[in-house]
C-alpha positions, 0 to 999 in steps of 0.5 A: 662263731662265724669266722671273718675270712674277708682277706684272709689267706686261705689254702684249699688242698685237693681240687675235688669236688668238694675242694672246689665247693669250698674256693666258691664259699671262700671267694664269696667270702672275700678270702685270698684263696690258693688252690693246691693239688697234685695236677698241674694246670695243663692237667686241669684244663678248664678247671685251672682257668675257671680258678684263675679268672675268681683270682685263685692261685693255683699251686701243685702239691707238694706244697712249697715250703713255708706255703702253709704256715703262712696261711690263716686257714687249711681246708683239706678235701676228703681225700687229702690224709690228714696224716700227711706230714705237711698237714701235720707240721702245720697244725703243729704251728698252730694253723687250723686245718678244716675239712671242707664240711666244717668249713660250710658248718661254720657258715649254717650255725642256725640249720639243724644238721643231720649227719649219716656215717657208715660202711654201707648204705649211706647214700640211700640213708641220706637220699631217704631221709632228705625225702622224708624232710621234704614230705614233712614240709621242710626245705631241705639241703641233702648232700655232703659225701653225696652228691652236692658239697655242703658248702654249696648250702653255706652259699645261701643258708637261708634257704633251708630248714634242714641239712642231711648229710652224708659223712664219710670217715674222711670228712668226719676226720676233719671236723672241729665244731661241726653238730649234727642235731641227729647222727647215725651210725648205719654199721661197720665192716673193714674198709679203707685199709690203705688209710687206716692203721686197723679197723678200730681206727676206722671206727674211731673216725666213724664215732667222731660224728658223736664228738660235738653232740650236746643236750637236745641231740640224739643218736641212731645206732644199727643195734645189731651190729656190735662194732656199731653198739661199741661205738655208741658208748661214746655218744654223750646224748639218748641213743636209739636203735633199729633192729631186724631181729628186734633183739639188740645185740648184748652191749651198752649203751642202753637204747632210749627207743627202738625201731623194729622190722616186721612183715610189711614194715616196722615198728617203734618202741619208745619213740613217738606215739605208743605202737607207732608203725610204718608200711614198707612197700616200696619197691626202692626200699626191698630187702633187708638191708634197705629195712635198715636204711629205712629204720634209720631214716625214720628214726632221724625224721621222726626224732627231729619233729616230722610228722608220722605222715610225712614220713610214711609219705616220704617212704612211699614215694623215695624213687630210689637212687640210680644204679642200686635195685633201681626198677626200671620197668615191668613189662609182661609180668617181668620186672627189670632191675638194674643195680650196675652200683653192685661191682663187687661180689659183696654187693651182689650178695646184698641184692640177691637177698631181696628176692627170693625166686625166680631171677635171671641174673645178667653178671660179669665185666672186668672182675676184682679176683673175688671168688664168685662161690658166695654169690652162687650159694646165695643164689641157690633156689633164686638165680634160675638163669645167668646171662654173662657178659664181659671178661669174666664171663668164663669164670662166671660160667665156671662157678655157677656150673650145676647151680644155675643154667648159663648162657654167654651173652658177650655183651650188655645188649645181647644179655638183655635180648636173651633175658627178654626171650628166656623170661616168664611172667613172675620173673626179675631180670637182674643186672647185678654184675659183680665187676667193675665196668671198665672192659666196655663202659666208661663207668658203672653209670654208663652201664647202668643207663645203657641197661635201662636204655636197652630195656625201655627199648623192648 
């Protein structure tokens, strides 16, 4: 049931992007909003002034005694742990505590929602699924943990035929009635060990995506991931899998259908028409990890009624997310690829698996202390040249000694110039730094945008 929040006292705890979107929705609904954040008005600057202009009361956390207990509702941003003592106390007092996505979903009751979670690949799969729905003729909102908070969709609920929403474990902790028509868990690897007691607790948060699914809904899971298959045992709806091998791990549940990768694409069994298949030739979806993302997105779309033609058109047209194996240009037979989002070694391993040979790797920056040996091994026979930049340049050079030719470049601009001199037709110049960017750039986006500008100027 859609709640009536006119004149209701509501606290929004946390003023990151989703918290601010929740405030916009609540003030539109006529609620009396108090904003709670660790930063004071001076630190919030223009944001504080805008909130005050909307009639929002700003309070610096921790909350004063009695504030939360006096509210009709408390809405938390994903970065605010629900295990905080003050939130546990307010729940015990009978005040509802919702995540921002739960609030938004209450005002989108008739729009089908497709929810996507997992440790890796959520953003790509969410953006790709949105593309498939749009190519299938659906007016589609794409957001959640990716880009636009779900509360933005709730401001104009009549504008949407479908909601494609990335859901983090933090967001899933805060749901109560949110019900995805289709849910997906892409993978599960250790993460957020600072917030969860153990890996099992992290997985349990992810599995909450199945919590409110009912008759007519469906789930999509990685059939090659034993942890995900164990989580899927909690689903009470038909479960469909995707697999790179065609040999799902031996675990419940019994799958209602399966997508299996094959050279140049993937095929379905138990979904759509007999023998239904798709081609996968888009450079933005290269690599095994993106084949998994594409299969998950295609299953979600087809099971939600998007046509085969719409799905294939979306797979072909998807532009990719910026800074994630982003093809910048092909110049003189050399492809230049921006993977600036690869700020750790594990991310570089994923990138390198997307290529078979002749890679000139630009790497370096502010290192995170992890050994570089795994990316050296993954690159054997593929990486022929390494161009080092930033603080960890010397450590990378030592790691690659005897495995590839190393060119110390210092700066990204010098690395691009040197790569232009060295590369020959058929080569790929890959910026996949394995490091944070803060030694030379504001963030990984700034680094990636700089790389793209330098390449376009060649």
